[in-house]
C-alpha positions as CSV (number, residue, x, y, z in Angstrom):
1,M,-28.1,27.0,15.5
2,R,-24.7,26.6,13.8
3,L,-21.8,25.7,16.1
4,S,-18.5,27.5,15.8
5,R,-15.4,25.7,14.6
6,R,-13.9,25.7,18.0
7,T,-17.0,24.1,19.5
8,L,-17.1,21.4,16.8
9,K,-13.4,20.6,17.5
10,A,-14.1,20.3,21.2
11,V,-17.1,18.0,20.6
12,R,-14.9,15.8,18.3
13,I,-12.2,15.6,21.0
14,F,-14.7,14.8,23.6
15,F,-16.3,11.9,21.7
16,A,-12.9,10.6,20.5
17,T,-11.7,10.6,24.2
18,A,-14.9,8.9,25.3
19,V,-14.6,6.2,22.7
20,G,-10.9,5.8,23.5
21,I,-11.7,5.2,27.2
22,V,-14.4,2.7,26.3
23,L,-12.1,0.8,24.0
24,A,-9.3,0.9,26.6
25,G,-11.6,-0.1,29.4
26,P,-10.6,-3.8,29.6
27,L,-6.9,-2.9,29.6
28,I,-7.5,-0.2,32.3
29,Y,-9.4,-2.7,34.5
30,L,-6.7,-5.3,33.9
31,I,-4.0,-3.0,35.2
32,A,-6.2,-1.8,38.1
33,G,-7.0,-5.4,39.1
34,S,-3.4,-6.4,39.0
35,L,-2.7,-3.9,41.8
36,M,-5.7,-4.9,44.0
37,S,-5.8,-7.4,46.8
38,S,-7.5,-10.8,46.3
39,A,-10.4,-9.7,48.6
40,Q,-11.0,-6.5,46.6
41,V,-11.0,-8.4,43.2
42,D,-13.4,-11.1,44.6
43,A,-15.7,-8.5,46.2
44,A,-19.4,-8.9,45.3
45,T,-19.5,-5.2,44.3
46,P,-17.1,-4.7,41.4
47,Q,-14.1,-2.5,42.4
48,F,-12.4,-0.3,39.8
49,I,-9.9,1.6,41.9
50,P,-7.3,-0.2,44.1
51,S,-7.7,0.6,47.8
52,S,-4.0,0.0,48.1
53,F,-1.3,-1.0,45.6
54,H,0.0,-4.6,45.7
55,F,3.0,-4.8,43.5
56,D,3.9,-8.2,44.9
57,D,1.2,-9.5,42.5
58,Y,3.7,-8.8,39.7
59,V,6.4,-10.8,41.5
60,Q,4.0,-13.7,42.0
61,G,2.8,-13.5,38.4
62,W,6.3,-13.5,37.0
63,N,7.7,-16.3,39.2
64,Q,4.7,-18.6,39.3
65,V,3.0,-18.1,36.0
66,L,5.3,-16.6,33.3
67,Q,8.9,-17.3,34.3
68,A,12.0,-15.9,32.6
69,R,12.5,-18.8,30.2
70,T,9.0,-18.5,28.7
71,F,9.4,-14.7,28.3
72,L,12.8,-15.4,26.6
73,N,11.2,-17.9,24.3
74,S,8.7,-15.4,23.1
75,V,11.4,-12.8,22.5
76,I,13.5,-15.2,20.5
77,F,10.4,-16.3,18.5
78,V,9.4,-12.7,17.7
79,V,12.9,-11.4,16.9
80,F,13.9,-14.2,14.6
81,A,10.6,-14.9,12.9
82,V,9.9,-11.2,12.2
83,G,13.5,-10.4,11.4
84,I,13.8,-13.2,8.8
85,Q,10.4,-12.4,7.5
86,W,11.3,-8.7,7.1
87,A,14.5,-9.6,5.1
88,L,12.5,-11.8,2.8
89,C,9.7,-9.3,2.3
90,I,11.7,-6.2,1.6
91,S,14.0,-8.1,-0.8
92,G,11.0,-9.7,-2.5
93,G,9.2,-6.4,-2.8
94,L,12.2,-5.0,-4.6
95,A,12.5,-8.0,-6.9
96,I,8.9,-8.0,-8.1
97,T,8.9,-4.1,-8.4
98,K,12.1,-3.2,-10.1
99,M,13.5,-6.4,-11.6
100,R,12.4,-7.5,-15.1
101,F,11.8,-11.3,-15.4
102,R,9.2,-13.6,-16.8
103,G,6.4,-14.5,-14.5
104,R,6.7,-11.5,-12.3
105,T,3.0,-10.6,-12.6
106,A,2.0,-14.2,-11.8
107,I,4.3,-14.2,-8.7
108,T,2.7,-11.0,-7.5
109,A,-0.7,-12.4,-8.0
110,M,0.3,-15.5,-5.9
111,F,1.3,-13.3,-3.0
112,A,-2.0,-11.5,-3.2
113,V,-4.0,-14.8,-3.3
114,S,-2.1,-16.1,-0.3
115,L,-3.8,-13.4,1.8
116,F,-7.2,-14.9,1.2
117,I,-6.3,-18.4,2.4
118,P,-7.4,-19.0,6.0
119,V,-4.4,-19.8,8.2
120,V,-6.2,-22.8,9.8
121,T,-6.4,-24.6,6.4
122,T,-2.6,-24.6,6.2
123,V,-1.8,-25.5,9.8
124,I,-2.1,-29.3,9.5
125,P,0.1,-29.6,6.3
126,V,2.7,-27.3,7.8
127,F,2.7,-29.3,11.0
128,V,3.1,-32.6,9.1
129,V,6.1,-31.3,7.1
130,T,7.7,-29.8,10.2
131,N,7.2,-33.0,12.1
132,Q,8.8,-35.0,9.2
133,F,11.9,-32.9,9.4
134,G,12.0,-33.5,13.2
135,L,11.6,-29.8,14.1
136,I,8.7,-30.1,16.5
137,N,9.5,-28.6,19.9
138,T,12.6,-26.8,18.5
139,Y,13.3,-23.1,17.8
140,P,13.6,-23.7,14.0
141,G,10.3,-25.5,13.9
142,L,8.7,-22.7,15.7
143,I,10.2,-19.9,13.7
144,I,10.7,-21.0,10.1
145,P,7.0,-21.7,9.2
146,I,6.0,-18.3,10.4
147,A,9.0,-16.5,8.8
148,A,7.9,-18.0,5.5
149,Q,4.5,-16.3,5.6
150,T,5.6,-13.3,3.5
151,G,2.5,-12.5,1.4
152,F,1.4,-9.4,3.3
153,G,4.9,-8.0,3.9
154,T,6.0,-8.4,0.3
155,L,3.0,-6.6,-1.1
156,L,3.4,-3.9,1.5
157,F,7.0,-3.2,0.5
158,R,6.2,-3.5,-3.1
159,Q,3.5,-0.8,-2.9
160,Y,6.0,1.4,-1.1
161,I,8.9,0.8,-3.5
162,V,6.6,1.6,-6.4
163,T,6.4,5.2,-5.1
164,M,10.1,5.6,-5.1
165,P,11.4,7.7,-8.1
166,Q,12.8,5.5,-10.8
167,E,15.6,8.1,-11.3
168,L,17.2,7.1,-8.0
169,F,17.5,3.5,-9.2
170,D,18.7,4.5,-12.6
171,A,21.4,6.8,-11.1
172,A,22.6,4.1,-8.8
173,R,22.7,1.5,-11.6
174,M,24.8,3.9,-13.7
175,D,27.2,4.2,-10.8
176,G,27.7,0.5,-10.9
177,A,25.5,-0.5,-7.9
178,G,24.2,-4.0,-7.9
179,W,20.9,-5.2,-6.6
180,W,22.3,-6.0,-3.2
181,L,23.8,-2.5,-2.9
182,L,20.5,-1.0,-4.1
183,L,18.7,-2.9,-1.4
184,R,21.1,-2.0,1.4
185,R,21.9,1.6,0.6
186,L,18.7,2.8,-1.1
187,V,15.6,0.8,-0.5
188,V,16.2,0.0,3.2
189,P,16.8,3.6,4.3
190,L,14.0,5.1,2.2
191,A,11.5,2.3,3.3
192,R,11.9,3.1,7.0
193,P,8.2,4.2,7.4
194,A,7.1,1.0,5.6
195,T,9.4,-1.0,7.8
196,A,7.9,0.6,10.9
197,A,4.4,-0.2,9.7
198,Y,5.4,-3.7,9.0
199,L,7.0,-4.2,12.3
200,A,4.1,-2.7,14.2
201,I,1.8,-5.2,12.7
202,S,4.1,-8.3,12.5
203,V,5.6,-8.0,16.0
204,I,2.2,-7.7,17.7
205,T,0.8,-10.6,15.6
206,A,3.8,-12.8,16.4
207,W,3.8,-11.9,20.1
208,N,0.1,-12.9,20.4
209,M,0.3,-15.9,18.1
210,Y,-1.2,-18.9,19.8
211,L,-2.3,-21.7,17.5
212,W,1.1,-22.5,15.8
213,P,3.2,-22.3,19.1
214,L,0.6,-24.6,20.7
215,L,1.2,-27.2,18.0
216,A,4.9,-26.8,17.3
217,A,6.3,-25.8,20.7
218,N,4.3,-27.4,23.6
219,A,7.4,-28.6,25.5
220,P,8.4,-26.5,28.5
221,H,11.8,-25.4,27.1
222,V,10.2,-23.8,24.0
223,E,6.7,-22.8,25.0
224,T,5.8,-19.1,24.6
225,L,3.9,-16.6,26.7
226,S,0.7,-16.9,24.6
227,E,0.4,-20.6,25.6
228,I,0.9,-19.8,29.3
229,V,-1.5,-16.8,29.3
230,A,-4.2,-18.9,27.6
231,A,-4.1,-21.4,30.5
232,I,-4.3,-18.7,33.2
233,G,-7.2,-19.3,35.6
234,Q,-6.8,-23.1,35.3
235,G,-4.7,-23.7,38.5
236,D,-4.0,-27.3,37.7
237,N,-1.8,-26.3,34.8
238,F,0.6,-24.6,37.2
239,G,0.4,-27.2,40.0
240,Y,-0.8,-24.6,42.6
241,N,-3.4,-21.9,43.0
242,V,-2.4,-18.5,41.7
243,S,-4.4,-15.5,43.0
244,V,-6.5,-13.6,40.5
245,P,-4.5,-10.4,40.9
246,A,-1.4,-12.3,40.1
247,Q,-3.1,-13.7,37.0
248,F,-4.0,-10.1,36.0
249,A,-0.4,-9.1,36.6
250,A,0.9,-11.9,34.4
251,T,-1.4,-10.8,31.6
252,V,-0.3,-7.2,32.0
253,I,3.3,-8.2,31.7
254,T,2.5,-9.8,28.3
255,V,0.3,-7.0,27.0
256,V,1.9,-3.8,28.1
257,P,5.2,-4.2,26.1
258,M,3.2,-4.5,22.9
259,V,1.1,-1.4,23.7
260,I,4.2,0.6,24.5
261,A,6.0,-0.6,21.3
262,F,3.0,0.3,19.1
263,L,2.7,3.8,20.7
264,L,6.4,4.4,20.0
265,V,6.1,3.5,16.3
266,Q,2.7,4.9,15.7
267,P,3.8,8.0,13.8
268,A,6.0,6.0,11.5
269,F,3.2,3.4,11.2
270,V,0.8,6.0,9.8
271,R,3.5,7.4,7.4
272,G,4.2,3.9,6.2
273,L,0.6,3.2,5.3
274,T,-0.1,6.7,3.8
275,G,3.2,8.2,2.8
276,S,5.4,8.1,-0.3
277,G,8.8,6.7,-0.7
278,V,10.6,10.0,-0.4
279,E,10.0,12.2,2.7
């Protein structure tokens, strides 16, 4: 029996919704648990719907686990690391795409090869160099090594700039525009979808980054949320016992902003990976 097109569409929507619920299950339970009482979370029979909403868990999670300084440290790290990295990547993508100089192909290949090098193999050398410069437990020491990881972003912008019509660059050059003006007035506006795709990936990656902040910023005045969240459940790390719902709430505070940010840029993210340079 052949199904109609409408029936097939309904079946696809049903299965897509079911898969989405399964994948989002841990996040849904995390949010539900953050609103439960301690007794309900610790019940022998698993509870999935709060019997009553306890928003004070978020106050406890913020004050006793995360704290404003740690949240601010993560924001500073993400904004400056991703911002500097974006500036380097989009300018580098323009350089290896439109500029003519010896060794351009080799440089492009080096960017590609860097994507296949495991991050853990470079952590120790980077830590040694950072320590020799006296930058451990400082914002520059936390930000600069991450901002310098430009392989993925440069190739992403290169691939996008390649699709831009050469006539646009030729016309701008004939009008006397230099490379800086081309970057600022032509490439940056046209590459907004690619920028959105880059930011969606890089911001989430930087926000959740754990290994490098653990090594380079383990002092209280520079530690990030990822370090605190990794220690949730180990009461000795905080000097007191924090309830399980408060631990859930602290985790929600760190996760939900990234989920919301990704949902906001999702359309531009898709266009950035599949679209062309001119809309």
